[in-house]
C-alpha positions as CSV (number, residue, x, y, z in Angstrom):
1,X,0.5,-18.3,-7.4
2,X,-0.4,-15.1,-9.4
3,X,-0.6,-11.4,-8.5
4,X,-4.2,-10.3,-8.4
5,X,-5.5,-6.8,-8.4
6,X,-7.5,-6.3,-5.2
7,X,-8.0,-2.6,-4.5
8,X,-7.8,0.7,-6.3
9,X,-7.5,3.8,-4.2
10,X,-7.4,7.4,-5.6
11,X,-6.5,10.7,-4.1
12,X,-5.6,14.4,-4.6
13,X,-3.0,16.4,-2.9
14,X,-1.9,20.1,-3.2
15,X,0.9,22.5,-2.4
16,X,-1.3,25.5,-1.9
17,X,1.4,28.2,-1.5
18,X,4.1,26.7,-3.6
19,X,4.8,24.4,-6.5
20,X,6.5,21.5,-4.7
21,X,5.6,18.4,-6.7
22,X,6.9,16.0,-4.1
23,X,4.8,17.6,-1.3
24,X,1.7,17.5,-3.4
25,X,2.4,13.9,-4.5
26,X,2.9,12.7,-0.9
27,X,-0.4,14.4,0.1
28,X,-2.2,12.8,-2.8
29,X,-1.1,9.3,-1.8
30,X,-2.0,10.0,1.8
31,X,-5.4,11.2,0.7
32,X,-5.9,7.9,-1.3
33,X,-4.8,5.7,1.6
34,X,-6.3,7.4,4.5
35,X,-9.8,7.3,3.2
36,X,-9.8,3.5,3.2
37,X,-9.2,0.6,5.5
38,X,-8.0,-2.3,3.4
39,X,-9.0,-5.4,5.3
40,X,-8.8,-7.9,2.4
41,X,-5.5,-9.3,3.7
42,X,-7.0,-10.3,7.0
43,X,-10.1,-11.7,5.3
44,X,-7.8,-13.9,3.3
45,X,-5.6,-14.9,6.2
46,X,-2.6,-13.0,4.8
47,X,-0.2,-10.6,6.6
48,X,-0.8,-6.9,5.7
49,X,2.8,-6.6,4.6
50,X,2.1,-9.1,1.8
51,X,0.5,-6.3,-0.1
52,X,2.3,-5.0,-3.2
53,X,1.2,-1.5,-4.1
54,X,1.7,0.1,-7.5
55,X,1.5,3.9,-7.1
56,X,1.0,6.2,-10.0
57,X,1.2,10.0,-9.5
58,X,0.3,12.7,-12.0
59,X,2.0,16.1,-11.7
60,X,2.9,18.8,-14.2
61,X,6.7,18.2,-13.9
62,X,7.2,14.4,-13.2
63,X,11.0,14.7,-13.0
64,X,10.7,16.9,-9.9
65,X,9.1,14.2,-7.6
66,X,11.2,12.4,-5.1
67,X,9.8,8.9,-5.5
68,X,11.4,7.7,-2.2
69,X,9.4,10.2,-0.2
70,X,6.2,9.2,-1.9
71,X,7.0,5.5,-1.3
72,X,7.6,6.2,2.4
73,X,3.9,7.0,2.8
74,X,2.9,3.3,2.4
75,X,2.0,1.9,5.9
76,X,2.2,-1.7,4.8
77,X,3.7,-3.9,2.2
78,X,6.1,-2.9,-0.5
79,X,5.6,-0.8,-3.6
80,X,6.7,1.0,-6.7
81,X,6.1,4.6,-7.8
82,X,5.6,5.8,-11.3
83,X,5.3,9.5,-11.9
84,X,3.5,10.7,-15.1
85,X,2.6,14.0,-16.7
86,X,-0.7,15.2,-15.1
87,X,-2.0,17.2,-12.3
88,X,-2.5,21.0,-12.5
89,X,-0.5,24.1,-11.7
90,X,-2.1,27.5,-11.2
91,X,0.1,30.5,-11.1
92,X,-0.5,33.3,-8.6
93,X,-1.2,36.8,-9.7
94,X,2.4,37.9,-9.6
95,X,3.5,34.9,-11.6
96,X,6.3,34.0,-9.2
97,X,4.6,31.2,-7.3
98,X,1.4,29.2,-7.4
99,X,-0.6,26.1,-6.4
100,X,0.2,22.6,-7.6
101,X,-2.3,19.8,-7.6
102,X,-1.2,16.1,-7.8
103,X,-3.4,13.0,-8.4
104,X,-2.5,9.6,-7.1
105,X,-3.7,6.1,-7.7
106,X,-2.6,3.2,-5.5
107,X,-3.4,-0.3,-6.8
108,X,-3.0,-3.1,-4.2
109,X,-2.0,-6.6,-5.4
110,X,-1.9,-9.8,-3.5
111,X,-0.2,-13.1,-4.5
112,X,-3.1,-15.5,-4.7
113,X,-3.7,-19.0,-6.1
C-alpha cells in the first residue's frame, strides 16, 4: 500500500496581546481542523486513527514553537510538525509587546492500495 494525500486544511492563529509563537501555532492548527469534518476515512471503511497528518506551521521565530503542544491538537491519527519561517509579527506602539500571527497547513494522508 502507499500513502495518498487526501485532504489539505489551512488555518490562521494569533496571539493578540503577546508574541507567543506556540499559542498562535496551536490556534492556527485548531482553526484549520475545526472548519472541516474529514469523513473520508469512514467513506473508505478505515478507522479515523489511521490518518497520518503532516502539519506545517509558519511563524516569525520557528525555534520558539513547542511542537508537542501543536501536535497535541490533532484529534485523530498520528502526525508530524514542521515549523518554518513565516507568519507575521506586529509590534505595539511602545515596542515592548505585539501581536503574532501564525499560519498552519495540515495534510492528511491515508495508506491506500
